[in-house]
Z-matrix of the N, CA and C atoms (Angstrom, degrees):
N
C 1 1.463
C 2 1.527 1 103.12
N 3 1.299 2 115.59 1 128.67
C 4 1.430 3 122.79 2 177.52
C 5 1.513 4 113.93 3 -154.90
N 6 1.271 5 116.79 4 144.76
C 7 1.455 6 123.81 5 175.52
C 8 1.584 7 104.06 6 -102.60
N 9 1.386 8 112.33 7 126.66
C 10 1.540 9 113.28 8 -175.28
C 11 1.533 10 103.33 9 -146.45
N 12 1.306 11 109.21 10 168.69
C 13 1.579 12 114.03 11 173.64
C 14 1.587 13 107.92 12 -69.86
N 15 1.298 14 112.04 13 145.32
C 16 1.476 15 116.18 14 179.89
C 17 1.466 16 110.71 15 -67.31
N 18 1.340 17 122.79 16 145.74
C 19 1.451 18 127.95 17 179.20
C 20 1.555 19 106.80 18 -121.62
N 21 1.301 20 118.02 19 154.39
C 22 1.468 21 122.67 20 -176.65
C 23 1.474 22 111.44 21 -52.59
N 24 1.364 23 116.76 22 -39.12
C 25 1.484 24 120.72 23 174.11
C 26 1.580 25 118.36 24 -56.65
N 27 1.307 26 111.48 25 -18.88
C 28 1.561 27 117.22 26 177.44
C 29 1.487 28 109.96 27 -81.38
N 30 1.341 29 120.76 28 -20.60
C 31 1.449 30 122.91 29 -173.60
C 32 1.545 31 115.92 30 -48.48
N 33 1.314 32 120.08 31 -40.22
C 34 1.503 33 119.60 32 177.66
C 35 1.472 34 113.39 33 -62.51
N 36 1.311 35 121.20 34 -41.62
C 37 1.335 36 126.55 35 -179.23
C 38 1.487 37 114.67 36 -73.44
N 39 1.375 38 114.74 37 -38.55
C 40 1.459 39 123.12 38 172.30
C 41 1.576 40 112.44 39 -60.81
N 42 1.473 41 113.15 40 -44.89
C 43 1.389 42 114.53 41 176.33
C 44 1.508 43 114.30 42 -68.18
N 45 1.269 44 119.50 43 -30.09
C 46 1.529 45 120.21 44 168.63
C 47 1.445 46 114.92 45 -56.18
N 48 1.374 47 113.04 46 -51.39
C 49 1.522 48 119.40 47 174.26
C 50 1.514 49 113.87 48 -52.00
N 51 1.401 50 112.66 49 -56.02
C 52 1.411 51 121.76 50 -178.56
C 53 1.534 52 112.76 51 -59.32
N 54 1.336 53 115.70 52 -43.65
C 55 1.412 54 122.63 53 -176.27
C 56 1.642 55 112.12 54 -66.59
N 57 1.304 56 110.69 55 -37.38
C 58 1.464 57 114.52 56 179.53
C 59 1.574 58 106.69 57 -64.24
N 60 1.330 59 119.94 58 -44.24
C 61 1.374 60 121.82 59 178.41
C 62 1.404 61 114.53 60 -62.45
N 63 1.334 62 121.27 61 -39.86
C 64 1.443 63 128.91 62 171.87
C 65 1.543 64 115.10 63 -58.15
N 66 1.333 65 115.55 64 -41.48
C 67 1.547 66 121.09 65 178.57
C 68 1.554 67 112.57 66 -76.64
N 69 1.287 68 112.68 67 -38.32
C 70 1.562 69 112.99 68 -169.77
C 71 1.571 70 115.41 69 -109.68
N 72 1.291 71 118.96 70 -8.79
C 73 1.441 72 116.45 71 -170.74
C 74 1.540 73 112.95 72 -133.28
N 75 1.229 74 115.91 73 166.75
C 76 1.544 75 119.93 74 164.73
C 77 1.479 76 115.19 75 -103.78
N 78 1.267 77 115.04 76 20.56
C 79 1.553 78 116.02 77 171.55
C 80 1.551 79 111.33 78 -67.71
N 81 1.249 80 120.42 79 -16.54
C 82 1.386 81 130.54 80 165.73
C 83 1.490 82 109.89 81 -124.98
N 84 1.337 83 119.90 82 139.86
C 85 1.496 84 121.39 83 178.26
C 86 1.515 85 107.77 84 -90.26
N 87 1.296 86 118.27 85 -5.23
C 88 1.480 87 121.79 86 -177.57
C 89 1.545 88 108.12 87 -71.17
N 90 1.346 89 117.39 88 123.03
C 91 1.515 90 116.94 89 -176.80
C 92 1.569 91 109.04 90 -96.92
N 93 1.353 92 122.85 91 3.52
C 94 1.481 93 126.63 92 -170.72
C 95 1.504 94 102.34 93 -107.63
N 96 1.262 95 118.80 94 126.82
C 97 1.427 96 124.12 95 173.29
C 98 1.510 97 113.22 96 -66.76
N 99 1.251 98 121.27 97 148.13
C 100 1.450 99 128.49 98 178.65
C 101 1.411 100 118.91 99 -87.34
N 102 1.341 101 125.86 100 117.24
C 103 1.481 102 125.05 101 178.65
C 104 1.564 103 105.39 102 -69.63
N 105 1.405 104 113.93 103 150.94
C 106 1.304 105 122.68 104 -179.32
C 107 1.643 106 112.37 105 -54.66
N 108 1.388 107 116.16 106 -40.87
C 109 1.486 108 118.89 107 175.08
C 110 1.467 109 112.80 108 -57.15
N 111 1.251 110 121.57 109 -35.76
C 112 1.438 111 125.16 110 -178.52
C 113 1.582 112 110.42 111 -74.35
N 114 1.360 113 115.27 112 -36.55
C 115 1.437 114 118.67 113 174.82
C 116 1.425 115 115.35 114 -67.26
N 117 1.362 116 116.38 115 -33.50
C 118 1.511 117 120.95 116 177.54
C 119 1.552 118 107.94 117 -59.15
N 120 1.331 119 116.16 118 -41.20
C 121 1.509 120 120.87 119 -179.58
C 122 1.521 121 109.91 120 -71.77
N 123 1.344 122 118.84 121 -40.16
C 124 1.468 123 120.89 122 179.82
C 125 1.466 124 119.64 123 -65.74
N 126 1.325 125 112.17 124 -29.78
C 127 1.515 126 119.63 125 -177.88
C 128 1.453 127 112.38 126 -103.22
N 129 1.307 128 119.39 127 9.01
C 130 1.502 129 120.34 128 -178.47
C 131 1.554 130 114.12 129 -68.01
N 132 1.278 131 115.95 130 -22.88
C 133 1.484 132 117.08 131 172.57
C 134 1.430 133 112.14 132 -142.40
N 135 1.299 134 119.13 133 159.49
C 136 1.491 135 128.13 134 -178.29
C 137 1.550 136 114.84 135 48.09
N 138 1.309 137 115.18 136 39.60
C 139 1.477 138 121.08 137 179.18
C 140 1.469 139 110.80 138 -130.50
N 141 1.323 140 117.27 139 126.37
C 142 1.371 141 126.03 140 176.71
C 143 1.508 142 113.79 141 -107.98
N 144 1.358 143 117.57 142 147.24
C 145 1.515 144 114.27 143 174.22
C 146 1.565 145 102.75 144 -126.48
N 147 1.380 146 109.28 145 156.81
C 148 1.543 147 121.64 146 166.44
C 149 1.471 148 104.41 147 -99.24
N 150 1.295 149 115.98 148 119.82
C 151 1.530 150 119.88 149 178.67
C 152 1.508 151 110.70 150 -129.75
N 153 1.338 152 111.98 151 142.38
C 154 1.453 153 118.21 152 172.03
C 155 1.496 154 103.01 153 -119.94
N 156 1.357 155 116.33 154 107.71
C 157 1.517 156 118.21 155 -174.13
C 158 1.483 157 108.35 156 65.93
N 159 1.275 158 120.27 157 -128.62
C 160 1.389 159 130.53 158 -179.24
C 161 1.602 160 112.00 159 -90.99
N 162 1.303 161 115.73 160 -0.28
C 163 1.458 162 121.04 161 -172.24
C 164 1.515 163 111.83 162 -98.88
N 165 1.372 164 121.04 163 113.78
C 166 1.502 165 125.19 164 179.79
C 167 1.527 166 103.05 165 -82.39
N 168 1.280 167 120.74 166 124.56
C 169 1.500 168 124.84 167 175.28
C 170 1.582 169 114.70 168 -102.37
N 171 1.331 170 111.98 169 -15.91
C 172 1.452 171 118.12 170 175.70
C 173 1.481 172 113.79 171 -175.49
N 174 1.347 173 114.67 172 167.13
C 175 1.484 174 118.13 173 175.95
C 176 1.484 175 108.16 174 -144.97
N 177 1.250 176 115.80 175 161.57
C 178 1.474 177 126.51 176 175.65
C 179 1.523 178 111.65 177 -143.92
N 180 1.280 179 120.41 178 137.62
C 181 1.416 180 121.00 179 -177.83
C 182 1.451 181 109.54 180 -149.36
N 183 1.274 182 119.38 181 154.51
C 184 1.451 183 125.32 182 176.64
C 185 1.530 184 107.62 183 -130.27
N 186 1.450 185 110.87 184 148.96
C 187 1.470 186 121.06 185 -177.77
C 188 1.449 187 104.01 186 -147.13
N 189 1.403 188 117.34 187 175.16
C 190 1.354 189 122.82 188 -176.99
C 191 1.463 190 113.00 189 -60.62
N 192 1.401 191 117.70 190 139.33
C 193 1.511 192 123.52 191 177.18
C 194 1.515 193 108.92 192 -72.58
N 195 1.247 194 127.03 193 -43.63
C 196 1.333 195 132.98 194 -179.44
C 197 1.543 196 109.93 195 -146.41
N 198 1.249 197 116.03 196 166.46
C 199 1.472 198 121.55 197 173.63
C 200 1.485 199 110.56 198 -78.01
N 201 1.282 200 119.57 199 158.98
C 202 1.421 201 122.52 200 172.57
C 203 1.565 202 114.14 201 107.07
N 204 1.263 203 116.58 202 141.51
C 205 1.453 204 121.99 203 -175.33
C 206 1.507 205 112.38 204 -60.68
N 207 1.297 206 121.61 205 -29.43
C 208 1.459 207 124.80 206 -179.71
C 209 1.529 208 113.59 207 -66.30
N 210 1.245 209 114.07 208 -19.92
C 211 1.556 210 121.51 209 -173.41
C 212 1.667 211 108.79 210 -101.54
N 213 1.310 212 113.72 211 4.37
C 214 1.459 213 115.49 212 -168.95
C 215 1.571 214 116.92 213 -62.11
N 216 1.319 215 113.04 214 -17.07
C 217 1.501 216 118.28 215 -177.96
C 218 1.554 217 109.74 216 -96.11
N 219 1.354 218 117.17 217 -2.26
C 220 1.463 219 119.15 218 -174.82
C 221 1.552 220 104.05 219 -115.88
N 222 1.424 221 109.30 220 141.69
C 223 1.496 222 116.83 221 179.65
C 224 1.520 223 105.84 222 -137.09
N 225 1.321 224 110.40 223 162.99
C 226 1.535 225 123.17 224 168.45
C 227 1.533 226 104.99 225 -111.97
N 228 1.279 227 112.89 226 164.56
C 229 1.460 228 118.45 227 177.11
C 230 1.499 229 114.17 228 -142.17
N 231 1.284 230 112.11 229 156.60
C 232 1.511 231 125.67 230 170.52
C 233 1.447 232 109.60 231 -118.53
N 234 1.364 233 113.07 232 135.62
C 235 1.586 234 118.87 233 168.91
C 236 1.442 235 104.19 234 -137.63
N 237 1.227 236 109.03 235 135.45
C 238 1.645 237 120.31 236 178.47
C 239 1.538 238 104.75 237 -144.12
N 240 1.423 239 111.24 238 138.61
C 241 1.332 240 117.46 239 174.11
C 242 1.574 241 107.72 240 -120.32
N 243 1.329 242 114.04 241 156.12
C 244 1.482 243 123.68 242 173.68
C 245 1.482 244 103.77 243 -53.74
N 246 1.404 245 123.15 244 142.93
C 247 1.368 246 121.91 245 -178.62
C 248 1.485 247 115.91 246 -67.47
N 249 1.313 248 115.85 247 -12.14
C 250 1.574 249 119.03 248 171.30
C 251 1.415 250 117.04 249 -89.53
N 252 1.419 251 120.64 250 -1.79
C 253 1.390 252 130.60 251 -169.32
C 254 1.617 253 113.70 252 -101.07
N 255 1.192 254 118.05 253 -4.99
C 256 1.441 255 120.13 254 -173.91
C 257 1.516 256 105.04 255 -74.93
N 258 1.487 257 111.15 256 153.40
C 259 1.416 258 120.91 257 175.17
C 260 1.594 259 108.87 258 79.93
N 261 1.215 260 126.04 259 11.53
C 262 1.493 261 126.34 260 -174.67
C 263 1.508 262 108.65 261 -114.25
N 264 1.320 263 119.80 262 8.01
C 265 1.510 264 123.69 263 -178.96
C 266 1.510 265 113.30 264 77.40
N 267 1.228 266 120.75 265 0.23
C 268 1.468 267 125.00 266 -174.30
C 269 1.552 268 106.37 267 -56.29
N 270 1.354 269 117.07 268 -52.90
C 271 1.502 270 124.06 269 -171.87
C 272 1.485 271 110.97 270 -53.46
N 273 1.397 272 113.96 271 -50.74
C 274 1.392 273 119.98 272 -174.73
C 275 1.571 274 112.93 273 -61.76
N 276 1.343 275 110.13 274 -41.30
C 277 1.530 276 119.40 275 -179.73
C 278 1.524 277 108.88 276 -63.50
N 279 1.342 278 111.66 277 -42.42
C 280 1.567 279 118.82 278 -175.00
C 281 1.551 280 103.84 279 -64.88
N 282 1.393 281 114.81 280 -47.56
C 283 1.445 282 117.43 281 -177.08
C 284 1.631 283 112.65 282 -61.30
N 285 1.284 284 115.49 283 -46.30
C 286 1.415 285 118.22 284 175.25
C 287 1.654 286 112.83 285 -49.81
N 288 1.282 287 106.88 286 -49.80
C 289 1.575 288 112.16 287 176.79
C 290 1.489 289 113.25 288 -62.14
N 291 1.405 290 117.87 289 -35.64
C 292 1.425 291 119.90 290 176.93
C 293 1.428 292 110.78 291 -67.57
N 294 1.331 293 122.83 292 -45.49
C 295 1.421 294 128.90 293 171.58
C 296 1.534 295 112.64 294 -40.24
N 297 1.445 296 110.54 295 -61.30
C 298 1.448 297 117.39 296 179.60
C 299 1.408 298 113.94 297 -54.55
N 300 1.417 299 120.07 298 -44.62
C 301 1.371 300 123.62 299 -176.71
C 302 1.569 301 111.27 300 -63.31
N 303 1.349 302 111.50 301 -43.33
C 304 1.575 303 114.23 302 177.39
C 305 1.474 304 108.59 303 -64.13
N 306 1.320 305 122.98 304 -43.06
C 307 1.464 306 121.40 305 178.46
C 308 1.377 307 114.61 306 -58.59
N 309 1.386 308 117.81 307 -41.72
C 310 1.445 309 119.89 308 -179.69
C 311 1.549 310 111.28 309 -68.94
N 312 1.356 311 117.84 310 -21.16
C 313 1.387 312 121.54 311 178.69
C 314 1.473 313 111.42 312 -86.86
N 315 1.451 314 119.45 313 3.37
C 316 1.465 315 122.12 314 -178.99
C 317 1.439 316 115.79 315 86.14
N 318 1.303 317 121.23 316 14.02
C 319 1.468 318 125.79 317 177.71
C 320 1.522 319 110.40 318 -77.96
N 321 1.300 320 118.97 319 146.42
C 322 1.444 321 122.33 320 -172.85
C 323 1.546 322 111.91 321 -119.77
N 324 1.381 323 117.93 322 -23.30
C 325 1.373 324 122.64 323 -176.62
C 326 1.467 325 112.79 324 -144.71
N 327 1.435 326 118.70 325 142.52
C 328 1.462 327 116.54 326 -179.82
C 329 1.535 328 105.75 327 -132.32
N 330 1.285 329 115.10 328 142.83
C 331 1.526 330 124.16 329 -177.68
C 332 1.534 331 107.98 330 -110.44
N 333 1.274 332 115.97 331 145.48
C 334 1.472 333 125.26 332 165.26
C 335 1.510 334 106.62 333 -118.99
N 336 1.341 335 112.23 334 135.58
C 337 1.467 336 118.29 335 168.29
C 338 1.492 337 109.53 336 -107.14
N 339 1.283 338 120.77 337 109.37
C 340 1.453 339 118.83 338 -176.91
C 341 1.643 340 109.86 339 -114.64
N 342 1.292 341 112.23 340 135.52
C 343 1.465 342 114.24 341 170.76
C 344 1.453 343 110.16 342 -57.65
N 345 1.468 344 116.72 343 134.83
C 346 1.404 345 119.31 344 176.70
C 347 1.432 346 114.78 345 -62.19
N 348 1.285 347 119.42 346 -24.41
C 349 1.478 348 122.39 347 174.12
C 350 1.483 349 117.56 348 -74.59
N 351 1.387 350 114.68 349 -8.17
C 352 1.408 351 117.64 350 -177.37
C 353 1.555 352 109.37 351 -106.35
N 354 1.332 353 114.80 352 72.83
C 355 1.507 354 119.86 353 -177.26
C 356 1.472 355 113.78 354 -54.05
N 357 1.315 356 112.67 355 -34.28
C 358 1.531 357 117.00 356 176.76
C 359 1.473 358 112.59 357 -57.37
N 360 1.256 359 118.35 358 -45.14
C 361 1.554 360 121.21 359 172.46
C 362 1.363 361 115.91 360 -57.71
N 363 1.273 362 117.07 361 -45.12
C 364 1.497 363 121.60 362 174.98
C 365 1.467 364 108.83 363 -56.71
N 366 1.275 365 117.98 364 -58.37
C 367 1.465 366 122.39 365 -175.69
C 368 1.538 367 111.42 366 -56.83
N 369 1.368 368 115.02 367 -44.15
C 370 1.526 369 123.19 368 175.00
C 371 1.501 370 111.11 369 -51.83
N 372 1.432 371 113.13 370 -49.86
C 373 1.520 372 112.42 371 -177.24
C 374 1.512 373 114.54 372 -69.82
N 375 1.435 374 113.30 373 -33.56
C 376 1.412 375 117.44 374 -179.07
C 377 1.529 376 108.42 375 -65.24
N 378 1.313 377 118.64 376 -36.52
C 379 1.504 378 118.39 377 -178.76
C 380 1.625 379 108.11 378 -69.50
N 381 1.242 380 120.64 379 -21.93
C 382 1.493 381 126.22 380 179.48
C 383 1.573 382 108.18 381 -85.58
N 384 1.300 383 119.70 382 -4.29
C 385 1.422 384 118.96 383 176.81
C 386 1.558 385 113.80 384 100.81
N 387 1.374 386 119.39 385 5.34
C 388 1.417 387 120.94 386 173.74
C 389 1.522 388 107.84 387 -76.28
N 390 1.354 389 117.37 388 147.16
C 391 1.398 390 126.07 389 175.47
C 392 1.515 391 112.47 390 -117.41
N 393 1.312 392 117.55 391 139.21
C 394 1.482 393 117.52 392 -177.04
C 395 1.524 394 108.97 393 -74.88
N 396 1.344 395 113.56 394 129.69
C 397 1.467 396 118.29 395 -179.18
C 398 1.539 397 116.34 396 -113.06
N 399 1.393 398 112.20 397 -13.78
C 400 1.508 399 115.19 398 178.40
C 401 1.590 400 104.61 399 -173.49
N 402 1.299 401 105.77 400 156.11
C 403 1.420 402 118.85 401 167.02
C 404 1.490 403 105.79 402 -121.25
N 405 1.355 404 114.58 403 126.78
C 406 1.442 405 119.89 404 -179.36
C 407 1.596 406 108.11 405 -104.74
N 408 1.319 407 121.99 406 104.75
C 409 1.393 408 123.35 407 -170.73
C 410 1.624 409 111.91 408 -72.31
N 411 1.206 410 111.78 409 134.46
C 412 1.500 411 121.48 410 172.75
C 413 1.601 412 117.37 411 47.76
N 414 1.366 413 109.28 412 46.61
C 415 1.424 414 118.66 413 179.28
C 416 1.519 415 114.95 414 -91.99
N 417 1.347 416 116.59 415 -23.28
C 418 1.448 417 118.43 416 178.11
C 419 1.486 418 109.25 417 -110.00
N 420 1.348 419 117.72 418 157.41
C 421 1.458 420 123.31 419 -177.46
C 422 1.526 421 103.19 420 -137.35
N 423 1.255 422 118.93 421 123.53
C 424 1.466 423 127.29 422 179.99
C 425 1.452 424 111.37 423 -161.30
N 426 1.327 425 119.01 424 147.35
C 427 1.458 426 126.34 425 -175.92
C 428 1.520 427 113.25 426 44.94
N 429 1.297 428 114.49 427 45.16
C 430 1.485 429 117.85 428 172.05
C 431 1.519 430 114.52 429 79.43
N 432 1.328 431 126.18 430 9.30
C 433 1.415 432 126.19 431 -174.13
C 434 1.431 433 108.82 432 -153.25
N 435 1.444 434 109.74 433 162.41
C 436 1.423 435 119.43 434 -179.83
C 437 1.414 436 115.45 435 -86.00
N 438 1.418 437 123.33 436 148.34
C 439 1.448 438 127.19 437 -176.42
C 440 1.522 439 110.57 438 -132.77
N 441 1.375 440 115.75 439 139.21
C 442 1.510 441 123.27 440 173.92
C 443 1.455 442 108.36 441 -83.82
N 444 1.307 443 113.96 442 149.22
C 445 1.493 444 122.98 443 179.48
C 446 1.538 445 105.43 444 -118.13
N 447 1.431 446 113.16 445 126.71
C 448 1.417 447 119.39 446 172.17
C 449 1.506 448 112.09 447 -94.35
N 450 1.235 449 116.44 448 113.90
C 451 1.517 450 118.67 449 173.41
C 452 1.554 451 114.66 450 -82.07
N 453 1.209 452 118.17 451 126.39
C 454 1.602 453 121.46 452 175.51
C 455 1.484 454 109.01 453 -126.90
N 456 1.302 455 111.67 454 144.81
C 457 1.470 456 124.53 455 -176.05
C 458 1.500 457 116.93 456 -124.62
N 459 1.296 458 116.31 457 132.76
C 460 1.486 459 120.13 458 176.07
C 461 1.494 460 109.93 459 -123.31
N 462 1.283 461 121.74 460 124.27
C 463 1.410 462 126.15 461 174.26
C 464 1.456 463 106.95 462 -80.80
N 465 1.372 464 118.29 463 119.93
C 466 1.462 465 123.26 464 -173.97
C 467 1.511 466 108.54 465 -78.29
């Protein structure tokens, strides 16, 4: 078991994890599956994976919160685990490593955008020190209905 930077060879497994979440859940409001070539680009920097041998069980990445120089110290993140990896502590360990990576890169603040339907994600982030700062009503649309987004913030 190891946490390491994502490599291009990890992209097919990361895409499988991501696409399962896209097809089956509202943890992401995106209804369009991600092709492997796009995942290669998305995880090229600021992305960590939890791997056991050649098996990737989860990934976490951060990226700019908004455009513009004034936001350069604030990031948003994505974390997703393989559907068989929940409850093993992988998510918390990945996030701790991501916090350290972001701090070392000079980042000050990290945001999480959690589907309001995903109480587990809100609780997970609260345990990691994130605080709810806003609920944006009906900003996501997926599976034929509107979804609220809970914004949470952690000062690194």
